[in-house]
ZASE-16400 format. One line per 5 residues: number of its first residue (from 1); for each residue x, y, z of N, C-alpha, C. Coordinates in steps of 0.1 Angstrom, whole numbers, plus 2048, in hexadecimal, padded with zeros to 3 digits. Each point is the difference from the previous one (the first is absolute). Layout:
% residues N
NUM	X,Y,Z,X,Y,Z,X,Y,Z; ...
//
This chain:
% residues 408
1	D82,5E7,BCF,7FD,7FE,80E,7FA,7F2,802; 803,7F7,7F8,7F9,7F3,800,808,7F4,804; 80D,802,800,809,7F4,803,80D,805,805; 807,7F6,807,80D,803,804,807,7F2,801; 80D,800,7FF,808,7F4,801,807,800,80D
6	7FE,7F5,808,806,7FF,80D,80F,7FF,7FE; 807,808,808,80F,7FF,7FF,805,7F5,80A; 80D,7FE,800,805,7F5,808,802,804,80F; 7FD,80D,803,801,805,80D,7F5,7FA,809; 803,7F9,80B,7F6,7FA,808,7F8,80B,808
11	7F3,7FD,802,7F9,809,809,803,7FD,80E; 800,80B,808,803,7FF,80E,7F7,7F6,807; 805,7F6,807,7F7,7F8,808,7FA,7F4,7F8; 801,800,7F3,7FA,7F6,7F8,809,7F4,7FF; 7FA,7F4,800,808,7F4,7FF,809,800,7F4
16	80D,7FD,802,80A,801,7F5,7FC,7F8,7F4; 7FA,7F4,802,7FC,7F7,7F5,7F5,807,7F8; 7F7,806,806,7F5,807,7F9,806,80C,7F8; 809,807,806,807,80B,7F9,807,7FC,7F4; 807,7F4,801,807,7FB,7F4,7F6,7FC,7F5
21	7F5,7FA,804,7F6,7FB,7F7,7FA,80C,7F8; 7FF,80C,807,7FA,80B,7FA,80A,808,7F7; 80C,7FD,801,80A,808,7F9,7FE,7FE,7F1; 7FF,80B,7F8,7FE,800,7F2,7F2,7FD,7FC; 7F6,7FE,809,7F2,7FE,7FC,7F9,80D,7FE
26	7F8,800,7F6,7F8,80C,7FC,7F4,801,80A; 7FE,80C,806,7F5,802,809,7F7,80A,7F9; 7F4,7FB,7FB,7F7,809,7F9,7F9,809,80A; 7FA,80B,7FB,7F7,808,808,806,807,80C; 80D,803,800,807,806,80B,802,80F,7FD
31	7FF,808,80B,803,80F,7FD,80E,803,7FE; 803,80B,7FA,80E,805,7FF,802,80A,80B; 805,7FB,80B,803,809,80C,80A,80A,7FC; 7FE,80D,804,809,80A,7FC,80D,800,808; 800,7F9,80C,80C,800,809,802,7F2,805
36	80A,7F9,7FA,803,7F2,803,805,7FF,80E; 808,80A,805,805,7FF,80E,7F4,800,80A; 7F6,808,7FD,7F4,801,809,7F9,7F3,7FF; 7FF,7F9,7F5,7FA,7F3,7FF,807,7F6,808; 80D,800,800,808,7F7,808,7FD,802,80F
41	800,80C,804,7FD,804,80E,7F2,7FB,804; 7F6,801,7F8,7F3,7FC,803,800,7F1,801; 806,7F9,7F6,801,7F1,801,806,7FB,80D; 80B,807,803,807,7FC,80D,7F6,802,80C; 7F9,80B,800,7F7,803,80B,7F5,7F6,800
46	7FA,7FC,7F5,7F6,7F5,7FF,806,7F3,805; 80C,7FD,7FD,807,7F4,804,801,7FF,80F; 800,80C,807,801,800,80E,7F3,800,807; 7F5,801,7F9,7F3,800,806,7FB,7F2,803; 7F7,7FF,809,7FA,7F3,803,7F8,7FB,7F5
51	7FF,7F3,7FE,7F7,7FB,7F5,7F2,804,803; 7F8,801,7F5,7F2,804,802,7F7,7F4,804; 803,7F5,7FB,7F8,7F4,804,80A,7F5,804; 7FB,7F5,807,808,7F6,805,801,7F4,7F7; 80B,7F9,800,801,7F3,7F7,7F5,7F6,804
56	7FD,7FF,80D,7F5,7F7,804,7F3,803,7FA; 7FD,80D,7FF,7F3,804,7F9,800,7FD,7F1; 80C,802,7FA,801,7FC,7F2,7FE,7F1,7FE; 806,7F8,808,7FE,7F2,7FF,7F2,7FC,803; 7F9,807,809,7F2,7FD,802,7F8,803,7F4
61	803,80B,7F8,7F8,802,7F4,803,7F5,7F6; 80D,7FC,7FF,803,7F5,7F6,7F7,7F4,803; 7FF,7FD,80D,7F8,7F4,804,7F1,802,7FC; 7FB,80C,802,7F2,803,7FC,7FE,800,7F1; 80A,805,7F8,7FF,7FF,7F2,802,7F2,7FA
66	806,7F7,808,801,7F2,7FC,7F2,7FA,800; 7F8,804,809,7F2,7FC,801,7F8,805,7F4; 803,80C,7FC,7F9,805,7F4,805,7F8,7F4; 80C,7FE,7FE,806,7F8,7F5,7F9,7F2,7FF; 7FD,7FB,80C,7FA,7F2,800,7F1,800,7FE
71	7FA,80C,7FF,7F2,801,7FE,7F8,800,80D; 807,802,80B,7F9,7FF,80D,7FE,80E,806; 803,80B,7F9,7FE,80D,805,7FF,80A,7F4; 7FC,80C,802,801,80B,7F6,808,80B,805; 805,808,7F7,808,80C,803,7F9,80D,7FB
76	7FF,80A,809,7FB,80D,7FC,80B,80A,803; 804,807,7F5,80A,80A,802,7FA,80D,7FA; 802,80B,808,7FA,80D,7FB,804,80C,808; 7FE,80B,7FA,804,80D,807,803,80A,7F5; 806,80B,804,803,80B,7F7,808,7FC,7F4
81	7FE,806,7F5,809,7FF,7F5,80E,805,804; 800,80C,805,80D,806,805,7FD,807,80E; 807,7FB,80A,7FF,807,80D,807,80D,7FF; 7FB,80A,807,807,80D,801,803,803,80E; 80A,809,802,804,805,80D,7F4,807,807
86	7F9,809,7F9,7F5,807,805,7F4,7F7,804; 7FE,7F6,7F8,7F5,7F7,802,803,7F5,80B; 80B,800,805,804,7F5,80A,7FB,804,80E; 7F3,801,801,7FA,803,80D,7F9,7F4,805; 7FE,7FF,80D,7F9,7F5,806,7F2,7FE,7FB
91	7F9,80B,7FD,7F3,800,7FB,7FF,7F9,7F2; 809,805,7F7,800,7FA,7F3,804,7F1,800; 80A,7FD,808,805,7F2,801,7F5,7F7,805; 7F9,805,80B,7F6,7F7,805,7F4,7FE,7F7; 7FD,80B,7F8,7F5,7FF,7F6,804,7F5,7F6
96	80C,801,7FB,804,7F6,7F6,800,7F2,806; 805,7FE,80C,800,7F3,806,7F2,7FB,803; 7F6,809,803,7F2,7FC,802,7FB,7FA,7F3; 803,806,7F5,7FB,7FB,7F3,806,7F2,7FD; 80D,7FF,803,807,7F3,7FE,7F9,7F5,808
101	7FE,803,80D,7FA,7F6,809,7F2,7FD,7FC; 7F8,80A,7FD,7F2,7FE,7FC,7FF,7F7,7F3; 808,803,7F6,800,7F9,7F4,804,7F1,803; 80A,7FF,808,805,7F2,803,7F6,7F8,807; 7F8,806,808,7F5,7F9,807,7F6,7FB,7F6
106	7FC,808,7F7,7F7,7FC,7F5,805,7F4,7F9; 80D,800,7FC,806,7F5,7F9,801,7F3,808; 803,802,80D,801,7F5,809,7F2,7F9,802; 7F6,808,802,7F2,7FA,801,7FC,7F8,7F4; 803,806,7F4,7FB,7FB,7F4,808,7F3,7FC
111	80D,800,803,808,7F5,7FC,802,7F5,80A; 7FD,803,80D,802,7F7,80B,80F,7FD,802; 808,809,7FB,80F,7FF,801,805,80C,808; 80B,7FE,808,807,80B,806,805,80A,7F5; 801,80C,803,806,80A,7F7,80C,807,807
116	80B,800,7F8,80C,807,804,7FF,80E,7FD; 803,809,809,7FF,80F,7FE,80E,806,7FE; 802,806,7F5,80C,807,7FD,7FD,80E,7FB; 804,80A,807,7FD,80E,7FC,80B,805,7F7; 7FC,808,7F6,80A,809,7F9,803,80C,809
121	809,7FE,809,801,809,80B,80E,7FF,806; 804,80B,806,80D,801,808,80C,7FE,7F6; 7FF,805,7F4,80C,7FF,7F7,7FD,803,7F2; 7F3,802,7FC,7FC,802,7F2,802,80F,7FC; 80C,804,801,803,80E,7FE,807,803,7F3
126	804,7F6,7F9,807,801,7F3,7F7,7FB,7F4; 801,807,7F5,7F7,7FC,7F5,808,7FF,7F3; 7FF,7F5,7F8,806,800,7F3,7F7,809,7F6; 806,805,7F6,7F9,808,7F6,804,7FB,7F2; 7F6,801,7F7,802,7FC,7F2,808,80A,7F8
131	801,80D,805,807,80A,7F9,808,808,80A; 80C,804,7FC,809,808,809,7FA,80E,803; 7F9,806,7F6,7FB,80D,801,7F1,800,7FF; 7F9,808,807,7F2,802,7FF,7FC,809,7F4; 7F3,801,7FD,7FB,809,7F6,804,80E,802
136	803,804,80C,804,80E,803,80F,802,7FE; 807,7F6,7FC,80F,801,7FE,808,7FE,80D; 7F9,7FE,80B,807,7FE,80D,803,7F1,802; 80A,7FD,808,803,7F2,803,7F3,7FA,806; 7FD,7F4,7FB,7F4,7F9,805,801,7FD,80F
141	7F5,801,807,800,7FE,80E,802,7F1,803; 80A,7FE,808,804,7F2,803,7FE,7FC,80F; 7F8,808,806,7FC,7FD,80E,807,809,80A; 7FA,801,80C,805,80A,80A,80E,7FC,805; 803,7F3,7FE,80D,7FC,805,80C,806,7F8
146	7FC,804,7F3,80A,806,7F7,7FF,80F,800; 7F4,806,7FE,7FE,80E,7FF,7F2,804,803; 7FC,80C,7FE,7F3,805,803,7F7,7FF,7F3; 7F3,800,803,7F7,7FF,7F5,7FC,80D,7F9; 803,80B,807,7FD,80D,7FA,806,802,7F2
151	7F8,807,7F8,805,801,7F2,809,80C,7FE; 80C,7FF,806,80A,80A,7FE,80E,7F9,801; 80A,806,7F9,80D,7F9,7FF,806,7FE,80D; 7FF,809,80A,806,7FF,80D,7FB,7F4,807; 7F2,7FE,800,7FA,7F5,807,804,7F3,7FA
156	802,7FF,7F3,803,7F4,7F9,80F,7FC,800; 808,808,807,80E,7FD,801,802,7F4,80A; 806,7F5,7FC,801,7F5,809,809,804,80C; 7FB,7FB,80C,806,803,80D,802,7F4,808; 80C,7FA,801,802,7F3,807,7FC,801,80E
161	7FF,80B,807,7FC,801,80E,7F2,7FC,802; 7F8,800,7F5,7F2,7FC,801,7FF,7F1,804; 80B,7F8,7FD,7FF,7F2,804,800,7FF,80F; 806,809,807,7FF,7FF,80F,7F2,804,805; 7FA,809,7F9,7F2,804,803,7F7,7F4,7FD
166	802,7F9,7F5,7F8,7F4,7FD,802,7F5,80A; 80C,7FE,805,802,7F7,80B,7F8,803,80C; 801,80D,804,7F8,804,80C,7F1,7FF,7FE; 7FC,803,7F3,7F2,7FE,7FD,7FB,7F1,801; 809,7F7,7FB,7FD,7F2,801,7FF,7FC,80F
171	809,805,808,800,7FC,80E,7F3,804,806; 7FB,80D,7FD,7F4,805,806,7F4,7F8,7FB; 800,7FC,7F3,7F5,7F8,7FA,800,7F2,807; 80B,7FA,802,801,7F3,807,7FA,801,80E; 802,80B,807,7FA,801,80D,7F0,7FF,7FF
176	7FB,807,7F6,7F1,7FF,7FD,7FC,7F2,7FC; 808,7FA,7F7,7FD,7F2,7FC,800,7F6,80C; 80A,801,808,800,7F7,80C,7F5,803,80A; 7FD,80C,802,7F5,803,809,7F2,7FB,7FA; 7FE,802,7F3,7F4,7FB,7FA,7FF,7F1,800
181	80C,7F9,7FE,800,7F1,801,7FC,7FC,80E; 805,807,80A,7FD,7FC,80E,7F1,802,803; 7FB,80C,7FC,7F2,803,802,7F7,7F6,7F9; 803,7FD,7F4,7F7,7F7,7F8,803,7F1,802; 80B,7FD,807,804,7F2,802,802,7F9,7F3
186	807,807,7F7,803,7FA,7F3,80F,802,7FD; 805,7F8,7F7,80D,802,7FB,800,80A,7F4; 809,80A,801,801,80A,7F6,80F,800,7FB; 802,7FF,7F3,80D,800,7FB,802,80C,7F7; 80C,805,7FD,802,80B,7F8,808,7FC,7F3
191	7FD,807,7F5,807,7FE,7F4,802,80C,7F8; 809,800,7F7,802,80B,7F7,809,7FC,7F4; 800,807,7F6,809,7FE,7F5,80F,803,804; 809,7F7,7FF,80E,802,804,807,807,7F4; 7FD,80D,7FE,804,807,7F4,80D,808,802
196	801,808,80A,80B,809,802,80B,7F8,808; 80A,7FC,7F9,80B,7F8,805,808,806,80B; 802,80E,7FF,808,807,80A,7F8,7FF,80E; 7F4,7FE,800,7F8,7FE,80C,7FF,7F2,804; 7FE,7F7,7F7,7FE,7F2,803,80D,7F9,805
201	80B,802,7F9,80C,7F9,803,805,802,80E; 800,80C,806,805,801,80E,7F7,7F9,80A; 7F4,7FD,7FC,7F7,7F9,80A,800,7F1,7FE; 809,7FB,7F8,802,7F1,7FF,809,7FC,80B; 7FB,7F7,808,807,7FB,80C,7FF,7F1,800
206	80C,7F9,801,800,7F2,801,7F7,7F9,7F6; 800,805,7F4,7F9,7FA,7F5,7F1,803,7FF; 7FB,809,809,7F3,804,7FF,7FF,80F,7FC; 7F6,803,7F8,7FD,80E,7FD,7F7,806,80A; 805,807,80A,7F8,803,80C,7FA,80E,7FF
211	7FD,805,7F3,7F8,80C,7FE,7F2,7FD,800; 7FC,7F3,7FF,7F2,7FB,800,800,7F1,800; 7F4,7FB,802,7FE,7F1,800,800,7FA,7F2; 7F9,807,7F7,7FE,7FB,7F2,805,80A,7F7; 80A,7FC,7F7,805,80A,7F7,7FE,7FB,7F1
216	7FC,809,7F8,7FE,7FB,7F2,808,809,7F6; 801,7F9,7F4,807,806,7F5,7F6,804,7F5; 801,80C,7FB,7F6,805,7F7,802,7FB,7F1; 7F6,803,7F8,801,7FC,7F2,80C,806,7F9; 803,80C,804,80B,808,7F9,80E,7FC,805
221	801,7F8,80B,80D,7FD,806,803,7F2,801; 7F8,7F7,7F9,802,7F2,802,80A,7F9,7F6; 809,808,7FB,80B,7FB,7F7,807,7F5,808; 801,7F5,7FA,806,7F4,806,80E,803,805; 808,808,7F8,80E,802,803,801,80E,807
226	7F5,806,804,801,80D,806,802,800,80F; 802,80C,806,804,801,80E,7F4,7FC,809; 7F4,802,7FC,7F4,7FD,809,7FE,7F1,801; 801,7F9,7F5,7FF,7F1,801,80B,7FB,808; 80C,805,7FE,80C,7FC,807,7FE,802,80F
231	7FB,80B,804,7FD,803,80E,7F6,7F6,806; 7F5,7FE,7F9,7F6,7F7,804,805,7F1,802; 809,7FC,7F7,805,7F3,801,808,7FD,80D; 805,80B,806,808,7FF,80C,7F7,801,80D; 7F3,803,7FF,7F8,803,80C,7F9,7F3,804
236	7FE,7FF,80D,7F8,7F5,806,7F1,804,801; 7FD,80C,7FC,7F2,804,800,7F8,7F9,7F6; 7F3,7FF,802,7F7,7FD,7F4,801,80C,7F7; 801,7FD,7F3,801,80B,7F6,7F6,7FE,7F5; 7FC,80B,7FA,7F6,800,7F5,806,806,7F4
241	7FA,7FD,7F4,804,805,7F3,7F3,804,7F9; 800,80C,7FB,7F5,804,7F7,802,7FA,7F2; 7F6,7FA,7FA,801,7FB,7F3,7F4,806,7F8; 804,806,7F5,7F6,807,7F7,7FD,7F8,7F4; 7F8,806,7F7,7FB,7F9,7F4,80B,7FC,7F6
246	80C,806,801,80B,7FD,7F7,808,7F4,805; 7FD,7FB,80C,808,7F5,806,7FE,7F3,7F8; 80B,7F9,7FD,7FF,7F3,7FA,802,7F5,80A; 7FB,7F4,7FD,803,7F5,809,80F,7FE,803; 808,802,7F5,80F,7FE,803,805,80A,80A
251	7FB,80D,7FF,804,80A,809,7FC,7FD,80E; 7F4,7FC,802,7FB,7FD,80D,807,7F4,806; 803,7F6,7F8,807,7F4,805,80E,804,804; 807,809,7F9,80D,805,803,800,807,80E; 7F6,809,802,7FE,807,80C,7FE,7F6,80C
256	7F7,7F6,7FE,7FD,7F7,80A,80D,7F8,804; 808,7FC,7F6,80C,7F8,802,80A,809,808; 801,80D,7FD,809,808,807,7FC,803,80E; 7F3,803,802,7FB,804,80D,7FB,7F5,809; 7FD,7F5,7FA,7FB,7F4,808,807,7F3,7FC
261	80D,800,800,807,7F4,7FB,7FE,7F4,808; 7FC,801,80D,7FE,7F4,808,7F1,7FD,801; 7F8,807,7F8,7F1,7FD,800,7FA,800,80E; 802,80B,807,7FC,802,80D,7F2,806,801; 7F6,7F9,805,7F2,806,801,801,80D,808
266	7F9,80A,7FB,800,80D,806,80B,80A,7FC; 80A,7FB,7FA,80C,808,7FC,7FC,80A,7F5; 7F9,7FC,7F6,7FE,808,7F4,7F1,803,7FD; 7FD,80C,7FE,7F3,804,7FC,801,807,7F2; 7F8,7FB,7F7,7FF,806,7F3,7F3,808,7FF
271	802,80D,7FD,7F5,80A,801,7FC,804,7F2; 7F5,7FA,7FB,7FD,803,7F2,7F9,80D,7FF; 803,808,7F5,7FB,80D,7FE,7FE,801,7F1; 7F5,7FA,7FB,7FF,7FE,7F2,7F7,80A,7F8; 7F6,805,807,7F6,808,7F9,7F4,7F7,7FE
276	7F4,806,800,7F3,7F8,7FF,800,7F9,7F3; 805,806,7F5,7FE,7FA,7F3,80A,7F4,7FD; 80B,7FF,808,80A,7F7,7FD,802,7F4,80A; 7FA,802,80C,803,7F6,80A,7FD,7F2,7FD; 7F4,7FD,7F9,7FD,7F3,7FD,808,7FA,7F5
281	807,808,7F8,808,7FB,7F5,80E,7FE,804; 806,809,809,80E,800,803,803,7F7,80D; 7F7,800,809,803,7FA,80D,800,7F1,800; 7F8,7F9,7F8,800,7F1,801,80D,7F9,7FD; 807,804,7F5,80D,7F9,7FE,80A,803,80A
286	800,80B,807,809,803,80B,7FD,7F7,80C; 7F4,7FF,803,7FC,7F7,80C,804,7F2,7FD; 7FD,7FB,7F4,803,7F2,7FC,80F,7FE,800; 808,809,7FB,80E,7FE,7FF,806,7FF,80E; 7FC,809,809,806,801,80E,7FC,7F3,807
291	7F3,7FC,7FF,7FC,7F3,806,808,7F4,7FB; 802,800,7F3,807,7F4,7FA,80E,800,805; 806,80B,803,80E,801,805,801,7FD,80F; 7F4,7FF,807,800,7FC,80E,803,80B,80A; 7FD,80C,7FB,802,80C,80A,7F3,802,807
296	800,7FF,80D,7F4,802,808,7FD,80F,803; 7FE,808,7F6,7FF,80E,801,7F2,804,805; 7FF,80C,805,7F3,807,803,7FD,808,7F3; 7F4,7FE,7FB,7FB,809,7F5,7F7,80B,806; 803,80C,7FC,7F9,80B,806,7FB,809,7F4
301	7F4,806,801,7FB,808,7F5,801,80F,804; 807,807,7F8,800,80F,801,7F8,805,7F4; 7F3,804,803,7F7,804,7F5,801,80F,7FE; 80A,807,806,800,80E,7FF,809,805,7F5; 80C,7FC,7FF,80A,806,7F8,7FE,7FD,7F1
306	7F9,7F6,7FC,7FE,7FD,7F2,7F3,807,7FB; 7FA,808,808,7F3,806,7FC,800,80F,803; 80B,806,7FF,801,80E,802,7FD,807,7F3; 7F9,80B,801,7FD,808,7F4,801,80F,804; 800,809,7F6,801,80E,802,7F3,807,7FC
311	7FA,807,80A,7F4,807,7FD,802,80C,7F8; 7F5,806,7FA,802,80C,7F8,807,80B,808; 7FE,801,80D,806,80A,808,80F,7FE,801; 805,7F5,7FC,80F,7FD,801,803,7F8,80D; 7F6,7FD,808,802,7F8,80C,800,7F1,7FD
316	809,7F9,806,800,7F2,7FF,7F5,7FA,808; 7F9,7F6,7FB,7F5,7FA,807,7FF,7F1,7FD; 7F8,7F9,806,7FC,7F2,7FE,7F1,7FE,801; 7FB,7F8,7F8,7F1,7FE,801,7FD,7F3,807; 7F7,802,80A,7FD,7F4,808,7FC,7F4,7F8
321	7F8,802,7F6,7FC,7F4,7F8,80C,7F9,7F9; 80A,807,7FC,80C,7FA,7FA,808,7F8,80B; 800,806,80C,807,7F9,80B,7F9,7F3,803; 7F3,801,801,7F8,7F4,802,802,7F5,7F5; 800,805,7F4,801,7F7,7F4,80E,7F8,801
326	80A,807,804,80D,7F9,801,800,7F6,80C; 7FA,803,80B,7FE,7F7,80B,7F8,7F4,7FC; 7F5,802,7F9,7F8,7F5,7FB,808,7F7,7F7; 808,806,7F7,808,7F8,7F6,80A,7F8,808; 806,806,80A,80B,7F9,808,7FA,7F4,807
331	7F4,801,806,7FA,7F5,807,7FC,7F5,7F6; 7FB,805,7F4,7FC,7F6,7F6,80B,7F8,7FB; 80C,806,7FE,80C,7F9,7FC,803,7F5,80A; 801,804,80C,804,7F6,80B,7F6,7F5,801; 7F3,804,7FF,7F5,7F6,801,802,7F6,7F4
336	803,804,7F4,801,7F7,7F5,80C,7F7,801; 80B,805,806,80C,7F8,801,800,7F8,80D; 7F7,803,809,801,7F9,80D,80B,804,809; 805,80C,7FE,80B,806,808,7F9,809,80A; 808,805,80A,7FB,807,80B,801,80F,7FD
341	7F5,808,800,800,80E,7FF,804,807,80D; 80D,802,802,805,804,80D,7FB,80C,807; 7FB,80A,7F8,7FA,80C,806,802,80C,7F8; 800,80C,806,7FF,80D,7FA,80B,809,805; 805,808,7F6,809,80B,804,7FA,80D,7FB
346	7FC,809,809,7F8,80B,7FC,806,80D,805; 7FD,80B,7F9,804,80D,804,7F3,807,805; 7FF,802,80D,7F4,806,805,803,80A,80C; 7F6,807,804,802,808,80C,7F3,801,808; 800,802,80D,7F4,802,807,7FB,80E,800
351	808,809,7F9,7FC,80E,7FF,7F5,801,7F5; 7F7,80A,801,7F5,802,7F7,805,807,7F3; 807,7F9,7F8,806,806,7F4,7F7,7FD,7F3; 803,808,7F6,7F9,7FE,7F3,80B,7FF,7F6; 805,7F3,7FF,80B,7FE,7F7,7FD,7F5,7F5
356	7F8,7F6,804,7FC,7F5,7F7,7F1,802,7FC; 7FD,7FE,7F3,7F3,802,7FB,7F6,7F4,804; 7F3,803,7FF,7F7,7F5,802,7FD,7FB,80E; 7FD,7F4,801,7FC,7FA,80D,7F1,803,803; 7FB,7FC,80B,7F2,802,803,7FD,80F,801
361	80A,808,804,7FD,80F,800,801,806,7F3; 804,7F9,7F5,800,804,7F3,808,80D,7FE; 80C,800,805,809,80C,7FF,803,803,7F1; 7FD,80C,7FC,802,805,7F2,80D,808,7FE; 804,801,7F3,80D,807,7FE,800,80E,805
366	7F4,807,7FF,800,80E,805,801,801,80F; 7FF,7F5,807,801,800,80F,80F,7FD,804; 808,7FB,7F7,80E,7FD,804,807,80B,807; 800,80C,7FC,808,80B,807,7FB,803,80E; 7F4,7FC,804,7FA,804,80D,809,7FC,80B
371	805,7F3,800,808,7FC,80B,80B,7F6,7FB; 807,805,7F6,80B,7F8,7F9,80D,803,808; 803,7F7,809,80B,803,80A,80C,7F7,7FE; 800,7F6,7F7,80B,7F7,7FF,80D,807,7FC; 80B,7FB,805,80D,806,7FC,805,7FA,7F3
376	7F9,7F5,7FB,805,7FA,7F4,7F4,7FA,7F8; 7FD,7F4,803,7F5,7F9,7F8,7F3,800,808; 7F4,7FF,7F9,7F3,801,807,7FD,7F3,808; 7FA,803,80C,7FD,7F5,809,7F0,7FE,801; 7FC,7F4,803,7F2,7FE,804,7FE,807,80E
381	7F4,806,801,7FD,805,80E,7FA,7F4,808; 7FD,803,80C,7FB,7F5,809,7F4,7F9,7FB; 7F6,808,7FB,7F4,7FA,7FB,802,7F7,7F4; 808,805,7F7,804,7F8,7F4,807,7F3,803; 809,801,80A,808,7F5,804,7F7,7F5,806
386	7F6,804,808,7F7,7F6,806,7F7,7FB,7F5; 7FB,808,7F6,7F8,7FB,7F6,807,7F6,7F7; 80D,802,7FD,808,7F7,7F9,801,7F3,808; 803,801,80D,802,7F4,808,7F3,7F8,801; 7F5,806,800,7F3,7F9,800,7FE,7F8,7F4
391	804,806,7F4,7FF,7F9,7F4,809,7F4,800; 80C,801,805,809,7F5,801,7FA,7F5,809; 7FA,805,80B,7FA,7F6,80A,7F5,7F8,7F9; 7F8,807,7F7,7F6,7F8,7F8,806,7F6,7F7; 80C,803,7FA,807,7F7,7F8,804,7F4,808
396	805,803,80C,805,7F5,809,7F5,7F7,805; 7F4,806,802,7F5,7F9,805,7FA,7F6,7F5; 801,805,7F3,7FB,7F8,7F5,80A,7F5,7FD; 80D,803,801,80A,7F6,7FD,80A,7FF,80B; 7FE,7F9,80B,809,7FF,80B,80E,7FC,7FC
401	80A,807,807,80E,7FC,7FD,806,7F9,80B; 7F8,7FC,80A,807,7FA,80C,804,7F1,7FC; 80A,7FB,807,804,7F3,7FE,80F,800,7FF; 806,7F5,803,80F,7FE,7FF,805,7FF,7F2; 7F8,7FA,7F7,806,7FD,7F3,801,80C,7F7
406	80B,801,7FA,803,80B,7F6,805,7F9,7F4; 7F8,7FF,7F5,805,7F8,7F4,800,80A,7F4; 807,7FC,7F6,7FF,808,7F3,801,7F5,7F5
//
């Protein structure tokens, strides 16, 4: 249940050139739908739906990210690890957006730079998994867009009609995003991992992926010859790529050449997810190689995914101190190289959860089950998110990053 090969049959409503480019490409991390006819019907239905975002909004984000790439702004991206249908309430969405905006304000004050706000919202319904089966022998949960999270065989049966529910949920979430943007007089953009191709492809219109403003490719799907990179090459959106500790300079240069051939500022964001112990050793040669090749990328730090551990209870968690250590290492690397530390990519929630250890509240392992609500990976709660941002603000105050010059 981890890969499929795209056939030569075009998707309904998809640009024929894109369909031809995808023919024969391997698509990792895709579900095995039990009824292909039903999948085709859902794709056709999505192809007839209105786009979720507008090309002009996507272009505006590209312009904002060009400022980040030039060292004149910062980017803060954050929200749920995995959105759920049940959790897609105005209350939950507003709580997450409040955390995003509050953290951004702290960064803006400390850096004296504008901060671009991108929520992990209105589309983060699909999740890659390292194993096809969980420890219970059931298919691993791949997100509400594929199947249910309940631990039984019926719930884990992939259902393509859930893609229509995800589309409706994204529409509802965008209503909250736009209302919050109007109330706060800020720009709010949406982003998610463009993982489930049966959902993403019907929403490609006139060269834009209009399921969201910012789309990224994960560590498990960034195969240069794979379907996900092929899709991203065709999109006018700003795109991101997760790069982990096994990434080599040659690999990151190949990705940059494929996704940013014209060296367009704001086009490509490289999201490092190294782990606290490896960031200072692995990241510098990647930053140097990309700079030497002349790619004006945004560098973003994801301090969450490289620092996941399993508690004695079996629950996945992350320790606040390890998250902080990776962030500090990331800023130290960029400070030493004279490059621009573009910002942060976080998994957090405004809900009062107990999923990540430590922080000022000193959350302990025996407290994890009290309010462990995530559908997939552990999130910082609102207090932990603000604590982390305050520490980043202190780094920025000690070593200002403002200025037009970005050198390596």
